[in-house]
N, C-alpha and C positions, 0 to 999 in steps of 0.2 A: 477568494476564487469560487467560481461556481462550475461543478464539474457535472456533466451529462451523461457521462457512461464510466463501465469499469476500465475501459483503456485510458481515459483521460485520468482517472483517480491513481492508475498505476503509474503513468507519468509523471502526475504531481508527487506522489509517494517516492519515486525514484529521485527525483528532483530533490526533495526534502532529505533524503538520507544521504545524497551527494553534498549538497550545503551543509549537512552537518558533519561531514567526511567520516561515516561511518560505511562499514563493508555490508555487502548484502548477507555476509555469514553473522555478521554482529547484529543486524535488526531482525534477521531470522531467530537468532537465540533470543534476543530480547521479546519476540514477538511468541515464542514459544512453537515455533513451525520448523521444520527440516531446511536445511538450507536449499536442498534441491527444490520443495515445495516453494519456497519464496521466490527463488530464481526462474522456475517454471512459471509461477503466476505474473512475474515481471515482465517476461517475453511473450506470453499467450495474448491474443485479441479475444476478448470475451469469454463467457464460461467461467470466469473467476468467482470463488465464494465471496460472498460479503463476510463471512467470518475471516478470511485471510487479508481482506483489505482492511477490515476493524482492527484486526491484531498487528498488522504492520504500521496503521496508523497510531496506535496506542504505544508502540515500540518507539515511534519517532515524537512522541510528544503531541501530537496531533489530535484534534477532535474534529469527527464528521458528524456532519447534522443533514438530517433528510427534511427536506423544505418543499411543500406542495408548489408546484408550479403558478404562477400568477395569472 
């Protein structure tokens, strides 16, 4: 899946969380984030820290790759 914005990344991460049957509390715990920080990031549009996205992806067993546009 190619993601071109932080909004799309958070939507994809939330879909992965739901598919794995995990609560936002469990993902935030695994990611080392407060539950409030994770939930806030999941509902905000823009301004989300890359470190938050990376931590959530790792907690879900996902790998993010940065790829230069073609």
